[in-house]
C-alpha positions in Angstrom: -23.9 31.8 -1.7 -26.1 31.0 -4.6 -25.8 28.2 -7.0 -25.0 30.4 -9.9 -22.2 32.2 -8.0 -21.0 29.1 -6.8 -20.9 27.7 -10.2 -18.9 30.8 -11.7 -16.1 30.3 -8.8 -16.1 26.5 -9.3 -15.6 27.2 -13.1 -12.6 29.2 -12.3 -11.1 26.8 -10.0 -11.9 23.8 -12.1 -10.5 25.6 -15.3 -7.2 25.9 -13.6 -7.3 22.6 -12.6 -8.3 21.2 -15.8 -5.6 23.0 -17.6 -3.0 21.6 -15.2 -4.2 18.3 -15.9 -4.4 18.6 -19.6 -0.9 19.8 -19.7 0.2 16.9 -17.9 -1.9 14.6 -19.9 -0.7 16.0 -23.2 3.1 15.5 -22.1 2.6 12.0 -21.3 0.6 11.3 -24.4 3.3 12.6 -26.6 5.8 10.8 -24.5 4.8 7.2 -24.2 1.4 7.2 -26.2 -1.7 5.4 -25.8 -0.4 2.4 -23.6 1.4 4.7 -21.3 -1.5 6.5 -21.0 -3.7 3.6 -20.1 -0.9 2.6 -17.2 -1.2 6.1 -15.7 -5.2 5.5 -15.7 -4.5 2.3 -13.8 -2.7 4.1 -11.2 -5.1 7.0 -10.8 -7.9 4.2 -10.2 -5.7 2.7 -7.5 -5.1 5.9 -5.9 -8.8 6.9 -5.9 -9.6 3.5 -4.1 -6.7 3.6 -1.7 -7.2 7.3 -0.8 -11.1 6.8 0.3 -10.1 3.9 2.4 -7.4 5.7 4.0 -9.8 8.5 4.6 -12.4 6.0 6.3 -15.0 7.0 3.8 -16.1 9.6 6.5 -15.2 13.2 4.3 -18.6 13.6 3.1 -20.1 13.0 6.6 -17.5 15.7 7.6 -18.9 18.0 4.9 -22.6 17.3 5.9 -22.3 17.7 9.8 -20.1 20.8 9.6 -22.7 22.4 7.3 -25.4 21.3 9.8 -23.5 22.6 12.9 -22.2 25.8 11.0 -20.8 27.8 14.3 -17.9 27.2 16.5 -19.0 25.1 19.6 -18.1 22.0 21.7 -20.1 19.8 19.0 -18.1 21.2 16.1 -14.8 21.0 17.8 -15.6 17.2 18.7 -16.5 16.4 15.3 -13.3 17.7 14.1 -11.1 16.0 16.6 -13.0 12.6 16.0 -12.6 13.1 12.4 -9.0 13.8 12.5 -8.1 10.8 14.8 -10.4 8.4 12.6 -8.3 9.7 9.5 -5.1 9.4 11.2 -5.4 5.9 12.0 -7.2 4.7 8.9 -4.6 6.4 6.8 -1.9 4.9 8.8 -3.3 1.5 8.5 -3.7 1.9 4.6 -0.2 3.2 4.2 1.0 0.2 5.8 -0.8 -2.3 4.0 0.4 -0.6 0.6 3.9 -0.9 1.5 3.8 -4.5 2.5 1.9 -5.2 -0.8 3.9 -2.9 -2.9 5.4 -5.5 -5.2 2.2 -7.3 -5.9 0.5 -3.7 -6.6 3.2 -2.8 -8.9 2.7 -6.1 -11.0 -1.1 -5.6 -11.2 -1.3 -1.8 -11.7 1.9 -0.9 -13.6 2.6 -4.4 -15.0 6.2 -4.0 -13.8 7.8 -5.1 -10.4 10.3 -2.3 -10.9 7.9 0.3 -10.0 7.3 -1.3 -6.4 9.2 1.8 -5.0 6.1 4.0 -6.3 3.8 2.2 -4.1 6.1 2.4 -1.3 6.3 5.9 -1.5 2.6 6.3 -2.0 2.3 4.2 1.4 4.5 6.8 3.3 2.7 9.9 2.0 -0.8 8.9 1.9 -1.3 10.3 5.5 -0.6 13.7 3.9 -3.2 13.0 1.0 -6.0 12.2 4.1 -5.1 15.4 5.9 -5.4 17.7 2.9 -8.7 16.4 2.0 -10.2 16.5 5.6 -9.0 20.0 6.0 -10.8 20.9 2.7 -13.8 18.9 3.9 -14.4 21.1 6.7 -13.9 24.3 4.8 -16.4 22.9 2.3 -18.8 22.2 5.0 -18.2 25.5 6.6 -19.7 26.9 2.9 -16.4 29.0 2.7 -16.5 28.8 -0.7 -14.1 31.5 -2.0 -11.5 30.0 0.5 -12.2 26.5 -0.6 -11.6 27.7 -4.2 -8.8 29.8 -3.7 -6.9 26.9 -2.0 -7.7 24.5 -4.6 -6.5 27.1 -7.4 -3.4 27.3 -5.5 -3.0 23.6 -4.9 -3.5 23.0 -8.6 -0.6 25.6 -9.7 1.8 24.0 -7.3 0.8 20.4 -8.4 1.2 21.3 -12.1 4.8 22.8 -11.4 5.8 20.0 -9.3 4.7 17.3 -11.8 6.5 18.9 -14.7 9.6 19.1 -13.1 9.3 15.5 -12.1 8.5 14.7 -15.8 11.5 16.8 -17.1 13.8 14.8 -14.7 12.6 11.2 -14.6 10.1 10.8 -17.6 7.0 8.6 -17.1 8.5 7.7 -13.8 8.5 11.1 -12.6 4.6 11.2 -13.4 4.2 8.1 -11.2 6.4 9.6 -8.5 4.3 13.0 -8.7 1.2 11.5 -8.5 1.8 9.7 -5.4 3.6 12.5 -3.5 2.2 15.8 -4.6 -0.4 15.9 -1.8 2.6 16.2 0.6 3.5 19.4 -1.0 0.3 20.9 -1.3 -0.9 20.1 2.2 1.7 23.0 3.0 0.0 25.2 0.8 -3.4 24.5 2.6 -1.8 24.8 6.1 -0.4 28.2 5.0 -3.6 29.4 3.8 -5.8 28.6 6.9 -3.2 29.6 9.4 -5.3 32.4 10.6 -8.7 30.7 10.4 -11.2 31.5 13.3 -12.3 27.9 13.5 -9.6 25.9 12.3 -7.3 26.5 15.4 -5.1 23.6 16.6 -7.2 23.3 19.8 -10.4 22.5 17.9 -8.7 19.0 17.0 -7.7 18.1 20.5 -10.8 17.1 22.1 -10.6 13.2 21.7 -12.8 10.5 20.1 -16.6 11.0 20.4 -18.5 8.2 19.9 -21.7 10.1 19.2 -19.8 12.0 16.3 -18.2 8.9 15.3 -21.4 7.0 14.6 -22.7 9.9 12.6 -19.7 9.8 10.4 -19.6 6.0 9.9 -23.0 6.4 8.5 -21.1 7.7 5.4 -18.4 5.5 5.7 -20.4 2.8 3.9 -21.6 5.0 1.2 -18.6 6.7 0.3 -16.2 3.7 0.5 -18.7 1.9 -1.7 -18.9 4.7 -4.1 -15.1 5.4 -4.3 -14.2 1.6 -4.6 -16.8 0.1 -7.1 -16.4 2.8 -10.0 -12.5 2.7 -9.9 -12.8 -1.2 -9.8 -15.3 -1.3 -12.6 -12.8 0.8 -14.7 -9.7 -1.1 -13.9 -11.9 -4.5 -14.8 -13.2 -2.8 -18.2 -9.6 -1.4 -19.0 -8.0 -4.8 -18.5 -10.8 -6.5 -20.6 -10.2 -4.1 -23.4 -6.5 -4.4 -23.2 -6.6 -8.3 -23.0 -9.4 -8.9 -25.4 -8.6 -5.9 -28.0 -5.4 -4.4 -27.5 -3.7 -2.1 -24.8 -3.7 0.7 -27.5 -7.5 0.3 -27.7 -7.5 0.5 -23.8 -5.5 3.8 -24.3 -8.1 5.2 -26.6 -10.8 4.4 -24.1 -8.6 6.0 -21.1 -8.2 9.0 -23.2 -12.0 9.5 -24.2 -12.9 8.9 -20.3 -10.1 11.4 -19.4 -12.1 14.2 -21.8 -15.2 13.4 -19.9 -13.7 13.7 -16.5 -12.3 17.0 -17.5 -15.3 18.8 -18.6 -17.6 17.1 -16.3 -15.3 18.3 -13.6 -16.6 22.1 -14.3 -20.0 20.7 -12.8 -19.3 17.9 -10.7 -17.0 20.4 -8.4 -20.1 22.6 -8.1 -22.1 19.5 -6.9 -19.5 18.7 -4.0 -19.0 22.2 -3.2 -22.6 23.6 -3.2 -25.1 20.6 -3.3 -24.1 18.5 -0.6 -23.8 20.9 2.3 -26.9 22.6 1.0 -29.1 19.6 0.8 -27.6 18.2 4.0 -28.8 21.5 5.7 -32.5 21.6 4.1 -35.1 19.8 5.8 -38.1 21.4 3.7 -38.9 19.3 1.1 -40.2 22.4 -1.1 -36.6 23.9 -0.6 -35.1 20.6 -1.7 -37.2 20.5 -4.8 -36.4 24.0 -5.7 -32.6 23.4 -5.4 -32.8 20.5 -7.7 -35.1 22.4 -10.1 -32.2 25.3 -10.1 -29.6 22.3 -10.7 -31.7 21.3 -14.0 -31.9 24.9 -14.8 -28.4 26.0 -14.8 -26.1 23.0 -14.5 -27.6 20.7 -17.1 -27.8 23.3 -20.0 -23.9 23.8 -19.2 -23.2 20.1 -19.6 -25.5 19.7 -22.9 -23.6 23.0 -24.5 -20.3 21.6 -23.2 -20.9 18.4 -25.0 -22.1 19.4 -28.1 -19.1 21.7 -28.6 -16.7 18.7 -27.6 -18.5 16.7 -30.3 -18.2 19.2 -33.0 -14.5 19.9 -32.0 -13.5 16.2 -31.3 -10.7 15.9 -33.8 -9.2 19.3 -33.0 -9.3 18.3 -29.2 -7.6 14.9 -30.1 -4.8 16.7 -31.8 -4.6 19.5 -29.2 -4.8 17.1 -26.0 -3.0 14.0 -27.2 -1.2 13.3 -30.7 -2.1 11.8 -34.0 -1.8 8.3 -32.6 -5.0 8.8 -31.0 -7.1 9.8 -33.9 -9.2 6.4 -34.0 -10.8 7.5 -30.6 -12.8 9.9 -32.8 -15.5 7.4 -33.2 -16.0 6.9 -29.4 -17.3 10.7 -28.9 -20.8 10.5 -29.7 -22.2 7.9 -27.2 -19.6 8.8 -24.4 -21.0 12.3 -24.5 -24.6 11.4 -24.6 -23.7 9.1 -21.7 -22.2 11.8 -20.0 -25.3 14.2 -20.1 -27.2 11.3 -18.7 -25.0 10.6 -15.9 -24.9 14.5 -14.7 -28.8 14.4 -14.8 -28.7 11.4 -12.5 -26.1 12.8 -10.1 -28.2 15.8 -9.4 -30.8 13.3 -8.1 -28.4 10.8 -6.5 -27.1 13.7 -4.2 -30.6 13.6 -2.4 -29.6 10.0 -1.3 -26.0 11.0 -0.1 -27.2 14.3 1.7 -30.0 12.4 3.6 -27.8 9.5 4.3 -30.1 6.9 2.4 -27.4 4.4 3.2 -28.7 1.0 1.7 -30.3 2.5 -1.3 -27.2 4.6 -2.2 -24.8 1.3 -1.7 -27.3 -1.0 -3.8 -27.5 1.5 -6.5 -23.5 2.2 -6.8 -23.0 -1.6 -6.8 -25.6 -2.9 -9.3 -24.8 0.0 -11.9 -21.0 -0.6 -11.6 -21.3 -4.0 -12.1 -23.8 -3.8 -14.7 -21.6 -1.3 -16.6 -18.9 -4.3 -16.7 -21.3 -6.7 -18.1 -22.7 -4.4 -20.7 -19.1 -3.5 -21.8 -18.3 -7.1 -22.2 -21.5 -8.0 -24.2 -21.4 -4.9 -26.6 -17.7 -5.0 -27.0 -18.2 -8.6 -28.2 -20.7 -7.2 -30.6 -19.5 -3.9 -31.8 -15.9 -3.9 -30.7 -14.2 -0.8 -28.9 -17.3 1.4 -29.5 -19.2 -1.2 -27.6 -18.0 0.4 -24.5 -19.5 3.7 -25.0 -22.8 2.1 -25.8 -22.6 0.2 -22.5 -22.0 3.7 -20.7 -24.9 5.3 -22.1 -27.4 2.4 -21.7 -26.2 1.8 -17.9 -26.7 5.4 -17.2 -30.1 5.7 -18.7 -31.2 2.8 -16.5 -29.6 4.4 -13.5 -31.3 7.7 -14.0 -34.7 6.2 -14.2 -33.9 4.6 -11.0 -32.7 7.5 -8.8 -35.3 9.4 -10.1 -37.9 7.1 -8.9 -36.1 7.0 -5.4 -35.7 10.7 -5.1 -39.1 11.7 -6.1 -40.6 9.1 -3.6 -38.6 10.6 -1.2 -40.0 14.1 -1.6 -43.5 13.1 -2.2 -43.5 10.8 1.0 -41.3 12.6 3.7 -42.8 15.2 6.0 -41.2 18.4 6.6 -38.2 18.7 8.8 -37.8 14.7 8.7 -34.3 13.2 8.5 -33.4 9.8 6.9 
């Protein structure tokens, strides 16, 4: 399937997911205001970190190697089985740790030990999160995009219904409960959807643990764990810094603008995950890789620029629709946040070369350096310009990141021979 077709289908799936998320976000914003939205952001960041740790960081490796194998054989079955065993043990370990430290986690992330039970629920349900993501990664690697997207749409709808019911019954606590348990429900949707799948038979997951496949997967663990940990951690630090040095109201405004960025960028980042990673992983000819990158800049980047411009023009209307009048002060954050978003997307198109070709050390180094850089730049610019400073830091950080990943990617394409692997 071409990048354009994938982009269209991804847009449909993302639109459904985005609509579901926006409905939930609007309800929470009206119900508890900026401070409650900030707490929801804290829990979301923790879930991101815990999920990646529970997956063992192997899912992008599963996508890459499933794309390389492409057909049903013993190697494919060894990959599936090894990934399942790894995921089960890492998820179980993460779940136990979350339950043991549930009180401390509730204190730190939700500022209230009364929410200890939220983390205990998450500790018990995290294995379902992991299994769901593993199966989706396999389908993604098989490049069965229509199946992948239809499952994502169904899961988004079920997740929305479940979350709204929980909000109706329990208010903010219902949001927290839904956030840590809804994957248990949508896993059932996924299993039902693939029950007749030719490759995803139960027997394919019973081939034991293969050391060769495990080594291939663990190359991605370091990259994925680093990427998924340092970004949410940097956001936690930034949000805490804003809350403690400005106000939690201001932290809520930043959470809201970040949420808008995440939602509209999801349209294109979904395409990157569905199309780019498996596509770049299977390509060994540098001319073909260059062609895919050029297509990305021709098709994806203009979409982001147009969306960013529309959001900027309609920013006050968007604040009213998505949040409430209480969020009006965040209007001044849009300009440099949206500029940073465009630069960020341009950077990510190139950084996927590092990920797809397993440039482990370079990928980890850039993720850590620029996540730490965002924190320090935020503290510096917020000290000078107040809340606006966090968006200045964001745009500057990604400008430098773009220059670095451009140098790395272009150097790779210029120096590597055909059919070479890193």
